C-alpha positions as MATLAB code, in Angstrom:
seq = 'MKNVLLIICIAAFSLSCAAVKKRPADEFKNYQEDLTETRYTFPSLPDPEKLTKKKAVADGVGNPVDAELEEAINYYVRSNMNEEYYSGFTILVYSGVDRDQAFETRNSIYNTFSDIKTHMEYQQPRYLVKVGKYINRIEAQYNYHKLKEKFPTARIIQDRFQRESTNGDEEINNDEE';
ca = [
      51.700   -7.036   49.565;
      52.510   -4.362   46.969;
      56.153   -4.346   48.012;
      56.453   -8.096   47.551;
      54.860   -7.932   44.122;
      57.198   -5.102   43.118;
      60.265   -7.061   44.285;
      59.138  -10.148   42.340;
      58.663   -8.071   39.149;
      62.081   -6.446   39.483;
      63.728   -9.831   40.097;
      61.955  -11.420   37.109;
      62.968   -8.548   34.873;
      66.609   -8.593   35.887;
      66.828  -12.388   35.565;
      65.243  -12.302   32.101;
      67.818   -9.741   30.916;
      70.641  -11.937   32.192;
      69.206  -14.969   30.417;
      69.648  -13.426   26.986;
      72.800  -14.882   25.557;
      74.902  -12.366   23.677;
      76.478  -13.632   20.479;
      79.426  -12.040   18.751;
      78.782  -10.329   15.416;
      81.345  -12.568   13.738;
      78.944  -15.473   14.109;
      76.608  -13.934   11.455;
      79.171  -12.630    8.965;
      78.585  -15.481    6.492;
      74.780  -15.304    6.643;
      73.079  -15.197    3.212;
      69.488  -15.215    2.158;
      68.181  -15.722   -1.385;
      65.080  -13.613   -2.084;
      65.011  -13.918   -5.892;
      61.856  -16.030   -5.794;
      59.871  -13.344   -3.958;
      61.103  -10.275   -5.907;
      58.894   -8.610   -8.471;
      60.394   -8.383  -11.933;
      59.316   -5.920  -14.582;
      59.888   -6.147  -18.320;
      62.516   -3.754  -19.621;
      61.169   -0.593  -21.239;
      62.111    0.368  -24.790;
      64.413    3.340  -25.320;
      62.142    6.420  -25.653;
      64.521    8.141  -28.096;
      64.104    5.310  -30.614;
      60.308    5.297  -30.537;
      58.148    7.780  -32.388;
      54.732    8.634  -31.057;
      52.854    6.815  -33.830;
      55.087    3.739  -33.749;
      54.761    3.490  -29.966;
      50.965    3.475  -30.132;
      51.022    0.979  -33.019;
      53.327   -1.338  -31.088;
      51.094   -1.111  -28.022;
      53.874    0.509  -26.003;
      52.379    4.024  -25.865;
      49.427    5.029  -23.773;
      46.198    4.565  -25.796;
      44.551    7.343  -23.771;
      46.732   10.039  -25.381;
      44.572   10.528  -28.477;
      41.335   10.591  -26.472;
      42.872   12.987  -23.918;
      44.070   15.340  -26.649;
      40.616   15.297  -28.229;
      38.976   16.093  -24.867;
      41.398   18.972  -24.196;
      40.761   20.446  -27.652;
      36.990   20.219  -27.091;
      37.358   21.975  -23.741;
      39.497   24.751  -25.242;
      37.086   25.279  -28.147;
      34.071   25.421  -25.841;
      35.808   27.967  -23.587;
      36.746   30.173  -26.543;
      33.079   31.082  -26.874;
      33.039   32.546  -23.374;
      33.350   36.326  -23.337;
      35.142   36.430  -19.950;
      37.682   34.208  -18.227;
      38.833   33.955  -14.625;
      42.383   34.625  -13.616;
      44.588   36.632  -11.292;
      46.006   40.126  -11.229;
      48.214   42.138   -8.870;
      46.337   44.888   -7.048;
      48.840   47.630   -6.270;
      46.508   50.427   -5.167;
      42.895   50.557   -3.990;
      41.530   53.818   -2.633;
      39.355   56.879   -3.166;
      42.190   59.327   -3.880;
      42.295   59.857   -7.661;
      45.612   61.686   -7.611;
      47.242   58.922   -5.543;
      45.952   56.315   -8.044;
      47.467   58.189  -10.992;
      50.705   58.741   -9.073;
      50.921   54.989   -8.302;
      50.258   54.059  -11.929;
      52.911   56.493  -13.207;
      55.405   55.303  -10.579;
      54.948   51.694  -11.712;
      55.349   52.718  -15.356;
      58.525   54.700  -14.609;
      60.081   52.037  -12.381;
      58.968   48.893  -14.247;
      58.469   49.921  -17.873;
      58.097   46.284  -19.003;
      55.021   45.702  -16.792;
      51.625   46.658  -18.234;
      49.553   48.657  -15.734;
      45.854   49.489  -15.974;
      43.565   51.554  -13.799;
      39.877   50.981  -13.081;
      37.264   53.061  -11.373;
      34.702   51.154   -9.336;
      32.650   53.785   -7.562;
      33.828   55.109   -5.100;
      37.342   53.708   -5.415;
      40.201   53.609   -7.881;
      42.090   50.364   -8.567;
      45.556   50.129  -10.039;
      46.197   46.608  -11.322;
      49.120   44.916  -12.981;
      48.939   42.012  -15.421;
      46.458   39.344  -16.413;
      47.536   35.897  -15.296;
      45.880   32.507  -15.757;
      47.119   31.183  -12.424;
      48.648   32.549   -9.239;
      52.111   31.099   -9.956;
      52.489   33.213  -13.101;
      51.818   36.356  -11.064;
      54.487   35.581   -8.443;
      57.452   36.931  -10.419;
      56.018   40.421  -10.947;
      54.423   40.400   -7.491;
      57.793   39.999   -5.796;
      59.305   42.775   -7.936;
      56.439   45.140   -7.079;
      56.287   44.178   -3.392;
      59.668   45.820   -2.732;
      58.451   49.273   -3.828;
      54.720   48.820   -3.064;
      54.348   46.839    0.165;
      50.521   46.838    0.013;
      50.465   45.003   -3.329;
      48.655   41.662   -3.359;
      47.516   39.008   -5.818;
      43.747   38.877   -6.270;
      41.282   36.907   -8.378;
      39.773   38.797  -11.288;
      37.711   38.302  -14.436;
      39.047   39.436  -17.768;
      37.350   40.049  -21.066;
      38.721   38.008  -23.931;
      40.579   40.091  -26.440;
      39.758   37.682  -29.277;
      36.359   35.990  -29.204;
      37.006   34.368  -32.572;
      36.519   30.621  -32.151;
      38.104   29.723  -35.500;
      41.610   29.238  -34.062;
      42.992   25.735  -34.423;
      44.338   24.007  -31.339;
      47.354   21.816  -32.029;
      49.115   19.876  -29.279;
      51.326   17.662  -31.467;
      54.889   17.289  -30.300;
      56.311   16.040  -33.590;
];
């Protein structure tokens, strides 16, 4: 019974393939379809070089959120200026209990890379030799790759830094004019 069913399926399949009529490609060479009715159209944008920021907002072309966004960013910056510490990243070059090795590492960095600021900390019972204060990890990548060649154990770590200026009287200005 299974063999008969298999033979019928094979015969039906092969007959259906033969029933498909092949047409030459030349038959469709003049085919055209007009889709202009279904296409989305967008109004043309004004030339950005001819618009000033104030004129663009007055004409309704600019984004009305810009002023509110700038105000929110300035508020955020001013509120963070009152914080004594900020979070960021640094490159940890040495971490260990050997004081002489810590000083030797710091001096080696200073002699090899004089443009990179190095600082050393003592957190009992270990010495830490760190390089740089970076807001985000991407900023630290350039110096990290330079240091990694000479100091293979170097790594980027999160750290907290004390603000050098806690004066909140600085004016924040993001105008591009």
